[in-house]
C-alpha positions in Angstrom: -0.2 0.0 0.2 1.5 3.6 -0.5 0.4 4.4 2.7 2.3 1.7 4.1 5.4 3.1 2.0 5.7 6.7 2.8 5.5 5.3 6.6 8.3 2.9 6.0 10.5 5.7 4.4 9.5 8.3 6.7 10.6 6.2 9.7 14.2 5.0 7.5 14.8 8.6 7.2 14.6 9.7 10.7 16.9 7.0 11.5 19.3 8.2 9.0 19.0 12.1 10.4 19.2 10.6 13.7 22.3 8.2 13.1 24.1 11.2 10.9 23.4 13.9 13.5 25.7 11.4 16.0 28.1 10.5 13.6 29.1 14.4 12.9 28.7 14.7 16.7 31.5 12.1 16.7 33.5 13.6 14.1 34.0 17.0 15.4 34.9 15.2 18.5 37.9 13.2 16.7 35.9 9.9 18.0 35.9 7.7 14.4 35.3 4.7 16.8 31.7 6.0 17.7 31.3 7.9 13.7 32.0 4.5 12.7 29.3 3.2 15.3 26.8 5.9 14.1 27.4 5.6 10.5 26.9 2.0 10.7 23.8 2.2 12.2 22.6 4.6 9.9 24.0 2.6 6.4 21.9 -0.5 8.3 19.0 1.5 6.8 19.9 0.2 3.3 19.3 -3.5 4.3 15.5 -2.9 4.2 13.4 -4.9 2.1 10.1 -2.8 2.8 10.6 0.1 0.5 9.5 0.4 -3.1 12.8 0.8 -5.7 12.0 4.7 -5.9 11.9 5.1 -2.4 15.3 3.4 -2.0 16.6 5.6 -3.9 15.5 8.6 -2.2 16.9 6.7 1.0 20.2 6.3 -0.3 20.7 9.7 -1.7 19.8 10.7 1.7 22.9 8.5 2.9 24.8 9.3 0.0 24.9 13.0 1.5 25.9 12.1 4.3 29.2 9.8 3.4 30.7 12.6 1.7 30.9 14.2 5.1 32.6 10.8 6.2 34.5 10.6 3.1 36.1 14.2 3.6 36.8 13.0 7.2 39.2 9.9 6.4 40.8 12.7 3.5 41.9 14.9 6.9 42.4 12.0 9.1 45.3 10.7 5.9 46.4 14.0 6.3 47.1 13.9 10.3 49.1 11.1 9.6 47.0 7.8 10.2 47.9 5.1 7.6 45.2 4.1 4.8 45.8 0.4 5.4 45.2 1.0 9.0 41.8 2.4 8.3 41.0 0.2 5.4 41.2 -2.9 7.8 39.1 -1.2 10.8 36.4 -0.7 8.8 36.0 -4.5 7.9 34.6 -5.0 11.5 31.5 -3.6 10.8 28.9 -6.0 12.2 26.4 -6.4 9.1 27.8 -6.5 5.6 25.7 -4.0 4.0 27.2 -1.2 6.5 30.6 -2.7 5.8 30.9 -2.9 2.6 29.4 0.8 2.2 32.4 2.4 4.6 35.1 -0.1 2.6 34.3 1.9 -0.5 34.3 5.2 1.5 37.6 4.2 2.9 39.2 2.8 -0.8 38.3 6.0 -2.7 40.4 7.5 -0.1 43.2 4.9 0.1 43.2 5.4 -4.1 44.0 9.1 -3.8 47.0 8.6 -1.6 48.6 6.3 -4.2 50.2 4.5 -1.9 48.6 1.2 -3.8 47.1 1.3 -7.6 44.2 2.2 -8.3 43.8 -1.2 -9.9 44.6 -3.5 -7.4 42.0 -1.4 -4.8 39.0 -0.9 -7.6 39.6 -4.8 -8.2 39.4 -5.9 -4.8 36.5 -3.2 -3.8 34.3 -5.3 -7.0 35.2 -8.5 -5.3 33.8 -7.5 -1.6 30.7 -6.4 -2.9 29.8 -9.3 -5.3 29.2 -10.7 -1.6 25.5 -9.0 -2.5 23.7 -10.5 -4.4 20.0 -8.9 -3.5 18.8 -7.4 -6.6 18.0 -4.0 -5.0 21.0 -3.6 -2.3 23.3 -5.0 -4.9 22.3 -2.5 -7.5 22.8 0.6 -4.9 26.1 -0.4 -3.5 27.8 -1.0 -7.0 26.0 2.6 -7.7 27.9 4.0 -4.9 30.7 2.3 -5.5 30.5 3.9 -9.2 29.9 7.4 -7.9 32.7 7.6 -5.5 35.5 5.8 -7.2 34.2 7.5 -11.1 37.3 9.7 -10.8 39.7 7.7 -9.5 40.1 4.9 -12.7 43.7 4.7 -14.3 42.2 6.9 -17.3 44.5 7.9 -20.1 46.2 11.3 -19.1 44.7 10.7 -15.5 47.0 10.9 -12.2 46.0 7.2 -11.9 47.5 6.0 -14.8 50.6 4.4 -14.8 51.3 2.0 -11.5 47.4 2.2 -11.0 46.4 0.8 -14.2 45.5 1.9 -17.8 42.8 2.6 -20.2 41.8 -1.4 -20.4 42.2 -1.0 -17.0 39.5 1.5 -16.6 37.3 -0.3 -19.1 37.1 -3.8 -17.7 36.5 -2.2 -14.3 33.3 -0.3 -15.5 32.2 -3.0 -17.9 32.9 -5.8 -14.5 30.1 -3.7 -12.8 28.1 -2.6 -15.7 27.7 -6.5 -16.4 26.8 -7.4 -12.5 24.3 -4.6 -12.1 22.7 -5.3 -15.1 22.3 -8.9 -13.9 20.9 -7.7 -10.6 18.3 -5.2 -12.5 17.1 -7.9 -14.4 16.2 -10.1 -11.5 14.2 -7.6 -9.6 11.0 -8.9 -8.8 8.8 -6.6 -6.4 6.0 -6.1 -7.6 3.5 -9.3 -8.4 1.8 -7.3 -11.1 4.1 -7.1 -14.3 3.9 -3.7 -15.6 3.8 -2.4 -12.1 7.2 -4.1 -12.0 8.9 -2.6 -14.9 8.2 0.5 -14.1 9.7 -0.3 -10.6 13.0 -1.6 -12.9 12.8 1.7 -15.1 12.7 3.9 -11.9 16.4 2.7 -11.2 17.5 2.6 -15.0 19.2 5.3 -14.1 22.1 3.8 -11.8 23.0 0.8 -14.7 23.1 3.8 -17.2 25.5 5.7 -15.1 27.9 3.0 -16.4 27.7 4.0 -19.8 28.1 7.7 -19.4 30.8 6.9 -17.1 32.6 4.8 -20.2 32.3 7.6 -22.5 33.5 10.2 -20.6 37.0 8.6 -20.4 39.9 10.3 -22.2 41.4 7.3 -23.4 38.2 5.7 -25.1 39.6 6.8 -29.0 37.3 5.9 -31.4 39.6 2.5 -32.7 39.5 1.9 -28.6 35.6 2.0 -28.7 35.3 0.0 -32.4 37.8 -3.3 -30.6 37.3 -3.0 -26.7 34.3 -1.0 -25.5 31.2 -1.5 -28.0 31.9 -5.5 -28.5 32.0 -5.8 -24.6 28.3 -3.7 -24.6 27.0 -5.2 -26.6 27.9 -8.8 -25.5 26.2 -7.5 -22.3 23.2 -6.9 -24.0 22.4 -9.6 -26.1 23.3 -12.0 -23.5 21.0 -10.4 -21.5 17.7 -12.2 -23.2 15.9 -9.2 -21.5 13.7 -6.8 -23.2 13.9 -4.0 -21.1 17.4 -3.9 -20.1 18.4 -4.6 -24.2 16.0 -1.5 -25.1 17.7 1.1 -22.4 21.3 -0.4 -22.8 21.1 0.4 -26.8 19.5 3.8 -26.0 22.4 4.6 -23.6 24.8 3.7 -25.8 23.2 5.9 -28.5 23.2 9.1 -26.6 26.6 8.6 -24.6 28.8 7.9 -27.4 29.7 10.4 -30.4 28.1 10.3 -33.2 31.3 9.9 -34.9 32.2 6.3 -33.3 28.1 5.6 -34.2 29.4 6.2 -38.4 32.3 4.0 -37.9 30.1 1.2 -36.1 26.8 1.6 -37.7 26.6 -1.5 -39.0 27.5 -3.2 -35.6 24.5 -1.4 -34.2 22.1 -2.5 -37.1 23.2 -6.0 -36.8 22.5 -6.3 -33.3 18.9 -4.7 -33.5 17.8 -6.9 -36.0 19.4 -10.5 -35.5 20.4 -10.6 -31.8 17.6 -8.7 -29.7 14.4 -10.1 -27.9 11.6 -10.1 -30.2 9.9 -8.0 -27.9 12.3 -5.5 -27.8 10.8 -1.9 -29.7 13.5 -1.6 -32.4 11.6 0.9 -34.0 12.2 3.6 -31.4 16.1 2.7 -31.3 16.4 2.7 -35.2 14.2 6.6 -34.9 17.1 7.8 -32.0 19.8 6.7 -34.1 18.6 8.0 -37.6 17.7 11.5 -35.3 21.4 11.3 -33.5 23.1 11.2 -36.9 20.5 13.4 -39.1 21.5 16.3 -36.5 25.8 15.1 -36.9 24.8 15.9 -41.5 23.5 18.9 -40.6 26.2 20.5 -38.4 29.0 19.2 -39.8 30.8 18.6 -43.2 27.8 16.7 -45.8 30.4 15.8 -47.8 32.4 13.7 -45.5 29.5 12.3 -43.9 28.3 10.9 -47.2 31.6 9.7 -48.0 33.1 8.4 -45.5 29.8 5.5 -44.9 26.9 4.6 -46.8 24.8 5.1 -44.1 21.7 5.0 -46.4 21.9 1.6 -47.7 23.2 0.4 -44.3 19.7 1.5 -42.8 17.8 0.6 -45.6 19.1 -2.9 -46.2 18.4 -3.8 -42.2 14.6 -1.7 -42.3 13.9 -4.4 -45.3 15.0 -7.2 -43.3 12.7 -6.3 -40.6 9.7 -5.5 -43.3 10.5 -8.4 -44.9 10.7 -11.0 -42.2 7.3 -12.8 -39.8 8.4 -10.6 -37.0 6.0 -9.7 -34.7 6.6 -5.6 -35.1 3.3 -4.1 -35.3 2.1 -2.9 -38.4 2.0 0.8 -37.0 5.6 1.0 -35.6 6.7 -0.5 -39.1 4.9 2.7 -40.2 6.6 4.4 -37.2 9.9 3.7 -38.5 9.5 4.3 -42.3 8.3 7.6 -41.5 11.4 8.2 -39.4 13.7 6.9 -42.1 12.4 8.9 -44.5 12.4 12.2 -42.4 16.1 10.9 -42.1 16.6 10.7 -45.7 15.0 14.1 -46.3 17.2 15.8 -43.8 20.7 14.2 -44.8 19.9 13.7 -48.8 17.3 16.6 -49.8 18.4 16.3 -53.5 18.3 12.3 -53.8 15.0 11.6 -55.2 16.2 8.0 -55.6 16.4 7.5 -52.6 12.8 8.7 -51.7 11.4 6.6 -54.4 13.1 3.4 -53.0 11.3 4.0 -49.3 8.2 4.9 -50.6 8.8 1.4 -52.6 9.0 -0.3 -49.2 6.6 1.3 -47.6 4.2 -0.2 -50.4 4.6 -3.3 -50.5 4.4 -3.5 -46.3 1.1 -1.6 -47.1 0.2 -4.3 -49.6 0.2 -6.9 -47.2 -1.6 -5.9 -44.7 -5.4 -6.4 -44.2 -7.9 -3.7 -44.4 -8.5 -3.5 -41.1 -5.2 -3.4 -39.7 -5.1 0.2 -41.4 -5.6 2.0 -37.8 -6.5 5.6 -37.3 -2.8 6.2 -36.7 -1.8 3.9 -39.4 -3.7 6.4 -41.9 -2.0 9.2 -40.2 1.2 7.7 -40.6 1.0 7.3 -43.6 -0.4 10.5 -44.7 2.5 12.4 -42.8 4.7 9.8 -45.3 3.4 11.7 -48.7 3.4 14.9 -47.2 6.8 15.0 -45.9 9.2 14.7 -49.3 6.7 18.0 -50.2 8.9 20.6 -48.2 12.3 19.6 -49.8 11.6 18.0 -53.1 8.6 19.8 -53.9 6.1 18.6 -56.8 8.7 16.2 -58.7 7.6 13.8 -56.2 4.4 13.4 -57.2 6.3 11.8 -60.5 7.6 9.2 -58.6 5.6 6.0 -59.8 4.4 4.7 -56.0 2.9 7.3 -54.5 -0.2 7.0 -56.3 -0.1 3.6 -55.0 0.4 4.1 -51.6 -2.4 6.9 -51.5 -4.4 4.1 -52.5 -5.0 2.7 -49.3 -5.7 6.0 -47.5 -9.9 6.8 -46.7 -11.1 10.3 -48.0 -10.5 12.4 -45.1 -7.5 11.3 -45.0 -6.5 12.1 -49.1 -8.2 15.1 -48.2 -5.6 16.1 -45.9 -2.7 14.6 -48.0 -4.5 17.2 -51.4 -4.3 20.2 -48.3 -0.9 19.3 -47.6 0.6 19.2 -51.0 -2.0 22.6 -52.0 0.2 24.0 -48.4 3.1 22.9 -49.8 3.2 24.1 -53.4 1.6 27.8 -52.0 3.9 27.9 -49.0 6.9 27.4 -51.5 5.8 29.8 -53.8 6.1 26.9 -56.2 5.9 27.9 -60.3 3.7 25.0 -62.0 5.4 25.5 -65.5 4.9 21.3 -66.2 2.2 19.5 -68.5 3.0 15.9 -66.7 3.2 17.3 -62.8 0.3 19.7 -63.2 -1.8 16.1 -64.5 -0.2 14.0 -61.0 -1.0 17.5 -59.0 -4.3 17.5 -60.2 -5.0 13.9 -59.6 -3.8 13.9 -56.1 -6.0 16.6 -54.9 -9.1 15.8 -56.3 -10.8 14.9 -53.3 -10.6 19.0 -53.1 -12.1 19.3 -56.6 -15.1 16.6 -56.8 -17.3 14.4 -54.9 -15.5 10.9 -55.0 -17.8 8.2 -53.5 -16.5 7.9 -49.8 -16.8 12.0 -50.0 -17.8 12.9 -46.3 -19.1 16.1 -45.4 -17.1 18.7 -43.8 -17.8 22.1 -41.8 -18.6 24.6 -44.0 -15.2 27.2 -43.0 -13.1 24.0 -43.8 -14.9 23.8 -46.7 -14.0 27.4 -47.7 -10.7 27.6 -46.5 -9.3 23.8 -48.7 -11.0 26.0 -51.7 -9.4 28.9 -51.5 -6.6 27.2 -51.1 -6.9 25.2 -54.5 -7.8 28.5 -55.4 -4.2 30.0 -54.8 -2.6 27.1 -56.6 -4.2 28.1 -60.0 -2.3 32.1 -59.6 1.3 29.6 -59.6 0.9 28.5 -63.4 3.6 30.0 -64.7 5.5 28.8 -68.5 7.4 30.8 -70.7 5.6 29.0 -73.3 1.8 30.6 -73.4 0.7 28.0 -75.2 2.0 25.3 -72.2 0.9 28.3 -69.9 -2.5 28.0 -71.7 -3.0 24.0 -71.6 -2.0 23.9 -67.8 -4.3 26.3 -67.3 -7.3 24.7 -69.3 -5.9 21.1 -66.9 -6.9 22.7 -63.9 -10.3 24.2 -65.2 -11.0 20.9 -66.8 -10.8 19.6 -63.8 -13.0 22.7 -62.1 -16.1 21.6 -64.4 -16.1 18.5 -62.8 -17.0 20.0 -59.6 -20.1 20.9 -58.3 -21.5 24.6 -58.1 -20.4 25.1 -54.5 -17.0 24.2 -55.5 -17.0 25.9 -58.6 -17.8 29.5 -56.5 -14.6 29.5 -55.4 -12.0 27.9 -58.3 -13.9 29.4 -60.9 -13.3 33.1 -59.8 -9.1 32.0 -59.5 -9.3 30.5 -63.3 -10.8 33.3 -64.7 -8.0 35.9 -62.9 -5.8 33.6 -64.2 -6.8 34.0 -67.7 -6.8 37.5 -67.2 -3.4 37.3 -66.3 -2.5 34.9 -69.5 -4.5 37.8 -71.6 -2.1 40.1 -70.4 1.3 38.0 -71.7 -0.1 37.4 -75.0 -1.0 41.2 -75.5 3.1 41.8 -74.3 4.3 39.1 -76.7 2.1 37.6 -79.3 1.4 39.4 -83.2 -2.0 41.3 -84.0 -3.4 38.6 -86.1 -2.5 36.0 -83.4 -3.7 38.3 -80.7 -7.1 38.5 -82.1 -7.6 34.9 -82.7 -6.8 33.9 -79.1 -8.6 36.7 -77.4 -11.6 35.6 -78.8 -11.2 32.1 -77.4 -10.7 32.9 -73.9 -13.0 35.7 -74.2 -15.8 33.3 -74.9 -14.4 31.1 -72.2 -14.0 33.6 -69.2 -17.8 34.3 -70.2 -18.7 30.6 -70.1 -17.5 30.4 -66.8 -19.3 33.8 -65.4 -22.3 32.3 -67.1 -22.2 29.5 -65.1 -22.0 31.4 -61.5 -24.4 34.1 -62.6 -27.8 31.6 -61.8 -26.3 30.8 -58.0 -24.0 34.1 -57.3 -25.3 36.7 -59.1 -23.3 39.9 -57.7 -20.5 37.3 -57.5 -20.5 37.0 -61.6 -21.8 40.5 -61.4 -18.3 41.9 -59.9 -16.4 39.4 -62.3 -18.0 41.0 -65.3 -16.4 44.5 -64.1 -13.5 43.0 -63.6 -13.3 41.2 -66.9 -14.2 44.6 -69.0 -11.4 46.4 -66.9 -8.8 43.1 -68.5 -10.7 43.6 -72.2 -10.0 47.3 -71.8 -6.5 47.0 -71.0 -6.0 44.9 -74.6 -8.4 46.2 -76.8 -7.7 49.8 -77.5 -8.8 49.9 -81.1 -12.3 48.4 -80.1 -11.5 45.1 -82.2 -14.5 44.0 -79.5 -16.7 46.8 -79.0 -19.8 44.7 -79.3 -18.6 41.6 -77.2 -17.9 44.5 -74.5 -21.1 46.4 -75.0 -22.4 42.7 -74.5 -20.7 42.1 -71.4 -21.7 45.9 -70.1 -25.4 45.1 -70.7 -25.2 42.3 -69.1 -24.2 43.9 -66.0 -26.9 46.3 -66.1 -29.0 43.1 -66.8 -28.2 41.6 -63.6 -28.0 44.7 -61.3 -31.8 44.7 -62.1 -32.9 41.6 -62.4 -31.2 39.7 -59.4 -29.6 41.9 -56.7 -32.4 42.7 -54.5 -31.1 44.0 -51.6 -30.6 47.6 -51.5 -27.4 48.4 -49.7 -26.0 46.0 -51.9 -27.4 47.4 -55.0 -25.8 51.0 -53.5 -22.2 49.5 -53.4 -22.1 47.5 -56.4 -23.7 50.9 -58.7 -20.5 52.9 -57.5 -18.5 50.1 -58.7 -20.6 49.6 -62.3 -19.8 53.3 -62.8 -16.3 53.6 -61.5 -15.5 50.6 -63.8 -17.5 52.4 -67.2 -15.7 55.4 -66.5 -12.2 53.9 -67.6 -13.0 52.0 -70.4 -11.8 53.0 -73.7 -12.5 49.7 -75.2 -16.3 50.3 -76.2 -17.4 53.0 -79.4 -19.2 56.1 -78.6 -22.6 55.4 -78.9 -22.3 51.6 -77.2 -21.2 53.4 -74.3 -23.6 56.1 -74.2 -26.4 53.6 -74.2 -24.3 51.9 -71.3 -23.5 54.7 -69.3 -27.0 56.2 -69.8 -28.6 52.8 -68.5 -26.4 52.6 -65.0 -27.5 56.9 -64.7 -31.3 55.4 -64.9 -30.5 52.6 -62.5 -29.1 55.3 -59.6 -32.4 57.1 -60.6 -34.2 54.0 -59.4 -32.7 53.8 -55.9 -34.6 52.9 -52.9 -33.5 56.2 -51.0 -33.8 59.3 -52.3 -30.3 60.9 -51.0 -28.9 57.5 -53.1 -30.7 58.2 -56.0 -29.4 62.1 -55.9 -25.9 61.0 -55.2 -26.4 58.2 -57.7 -27.0 60.5 -60.3 -24.5 62.6 -58.9 -21.4 60.1 -59.5 -22.7 59.3 -62.8 -21.4 62.3 -64.2 -17.7 60.5 -64.1 -19.0 58.3 -66.7 -19.4 60.9 -69.1 -15.8 63.1 -68.2 -12.6 61.5 -67.7 -9.3 60.7 -69.7 -11.3 58.6 -72.2 -14.7 60.7 -72.8 -15.2 64.7 -72.2 -19.4 65.0 -72.4 -19.9 68.7 -70.5 -23.9 68.6 -72.0 -24.1 65.0 -70.0 -22.1 66.0 -66.3 -24.4 69.2 -66.2 -27.2 67.3 -67.0 -26.1 64.9 -64.2 -25.9 67.9 -62.0 -29.5 69.1 -62.7 -30.9 65.9 -61.9 -29.4 65.2 -58.7 -30.2 68.9 -57.9 -33.9 68.0 -58.9 -34.3 64.8 -56.7 -32.6 66.3 -53.5 -34.4 69.5 -54.0 -37.9 67.3 -53.7 -37.5 66.0 -50.3 -35.3 68.0 -47.9 -38.6 69.9 -47.4 -39.2 67.2 -45.4 -36.2 66.5 -44.0 -33.6 68.9 -43.1 -30.4 66.8 -43.0 -30.9 66.1 -46.4 -28.3 69.1 -46.6 -25.7 66.5 -46.5 -26.3 65.5 -50.1 -26.5 69.3 -50.9 -23.0 69.7 -49.6 -21.7 66.4 -51.5 -23.3 68.2 -54.7 -21.1 71.4 -53.7 -18.1 69.3 -53.6 -19.1 67.7 -56.8 -18.9 70.9 -58.6 -15.8 71.8 -56.9 -14.0 68.3 -58.6 -15.4 69.6 -61.8 -14.8 73.3 -61.3 -12.1 73.8 -63.8 -13.1 71.3 -66.6 -16.4 71.9 -67.0 -18.5 75.1 -67.1 -21.2 76.0 -64.9 -23.8 78.5 -64.4 -23.4 80.6 -61.4 -26.8 80.9 -60.4 -26.9 76.9 -60.0 -24.5 76.6 -58.0 -25.1 79.6 -55.4 -28.9 78.4 -55.4 -27.2 75.2 -53.9 -25.2 77.4 -51.4 -28.4 79.2 -50.6 -30.2 75.9 -49.5 -26.7 74.6 -47.6 -27.2 77.9 -45.6 -30.9 77.8 -44.9 -30.9 74.0 -43.8 -27.7 74.0 -42.2 -28.3 75.3 -38.9 -31.8 73.1 -38.4 -29.3 70.5 -39.5 -26.8 70.5 -36.9 -29.5 71.3 -33.9 -29.5 67.8 -32.7 -26.1 66.9 -32.1 -26.8 62.9 -33.1 -24.4 61.1 -35.2 -25.8 61.8 -38.7 -25.5 65.9 -37.6 -21.8 65.5 -36.8 -21.0 63.8 -40.0 -22.4 66.9 -41.3 -20.5 69.5 -39.5 -17.4 67.5 -40.6 -17.9 67.2 -44.0 -18.8 71.1 -43.9 -16.2 72.6 -42.1 -13.9 70.2 -44.6 -15.6 72.0 -47.2 -15.3 75.0 -46.0 -11.7 74.7 -45.4 -11.3 73.6 -49.3 -12.5 76.7 -50.2 -10.6 78.9 -48.3 -7.3 76.8 -49.5 -8.3 78.0 -53.2 -9.1 80.8 -52.3 -5.8 81.8 -50.8 -4.0 80.1 -54.6 -5.9 82.6 -55.7 -7.6 80.0 -58.0 -10.1 82.2 -59.7 -13.2 80.0 -59.9 -13.5 80.2 -56.2 -13.6 83.8 -55.7 -17.3 84.5 -56.1 -17.4 81.5 -53.7 -18.8 82.6 -50.4 -19.6 79.9 -47.3 
């Protein structure tokens, strides 16, 4: 029980604290015999079998801290003249084995520092002594204590203990022997009857085992050659002889993490061979491979890639061993094998980013693996891995990955939702990398792979509207990346996209058709800059008809969108047809705009906005002949006079003046007519609503806009000013939001007139406001 564990630990720690207090007190009085008695009593708490491994570790660390005090006292005793052999002998009189060995190790670590006897002799003697403790938990910790105290007393190359104290071979042998024995004790640990709990308890103590491997890696004398010939073979022997999955997994991981990457490069084949042929079936080889690939990939990116690639054929080594695992009838789960393949692909893309052959080989292996599985084996996690597998190469290899033979074979194992995810990732990669789409074959493959975003397939699953909109906008952005210096190929690629878009439903075409239309606008601009007149006219006619057809499809469902596209269509034609070769065609488009506005737009607020856009567009046109344009502009002006509210009508008619006086047309009479009609409409309503004065102020400002181009009668302008002066006080009296807007507009108008007068502009001298 957990409550019992807490009590056992608390009782043991109290004893340790108490006996440690008496030990320190005795040391202060130089009463070594009493100090050894109290320390022995303190160490006796480590004889317990009541504590869990985790709690035993807590107790051990408390004892360890106290024993450092005793170790320092032994050093001082030596300096004061006490003979270390006598002290070494005296601690062996402790009653119990556990305290006796801890004391012996403590004295031994100080004894080594005196150089009276070689380090090798003392360390081997201590190893022989602690063999007596065969209880797994107690034996493990006393060896851990040995390692902690003696790790800096080894006869390492260049250390003060080398020479008479031994050499690097002795240092390696001492740690290897300790590792081997600790590993055996660790494996023998029983503890809880519950297997999973017992395994957790063992893993709680793995750091004690790993300390040996860490210490080996820190030895100065362990060169690459020493590692290859002496250290690694012995570690591998310990690993393979243990026949324990937990031990093998942890020691392999320790070895990978502890030793330098350069060493792994030179011994990779040995490590991989151990993983694939000599470990227990239940060992998670996948994670070992993943960790090793991660280390080597980091090393490759941080060092000279040439050296990395030329010294050892790392890719082939991994590939051969992974394929062995895939082809064998091993107990490794399908999901784990996919995890391994994903990791291997990631490793390859990091280390060999431009090698498409390697990537294709891995795709083949993954396809072969998937083809052997039953449909039920493709769990959600497995499907996610395949999605990762298909998406990962896009960032480094871009669209060229789509031409690989095995790519579609792998895709077919996914249900719609996962195919959709891959399609989205493909589009995202293209868009994020701003990848130019300039190849017919790749375009065909791209459209094949993003079909889940383009048409409703048999296993289609409905998705939320916001997600649908995001994915369609992503497709739309992809179209704008089509580009090829040969405009015939450019057009062919665009037509591939449009043909696929036409297979989609109207809810998709709402997003894809506008993108295709604007891409065609761009193509038309490119043709205008390159082709001859006769060629251009022929090409324009085909493209213009196609654009009109696409807009017509949208008109029945999205009239406002169709109207706006037609406005942009007119602007496109206008840039390439200043000679008015397509006058009638352009006139038809303009007429269609007015028809949509009149018959299919119902919201009055939307009408106001759209009419401004129509007039603004018409004012820029030079591709329509005078008579046809006059008809279109007149129709637009009539629509302004039919708006719902009188103020909107007046301002709409007023704005129509811009269609008749701009860079392409100078029809003063029609401008004057617009002003007269606007004033008439405004005058009919201002009597009922003084705040209609806002419209008159706008009319006055519009007069100022045309002042220097169009001649107006002074009486007309003065009549407008008079109306403003009469109605303004009443309009400003309420101090509401509308009144504030009127005041702001009027103040700005007054400032404009004053500024023009200061500049001595003649037309403004007679204006008094």
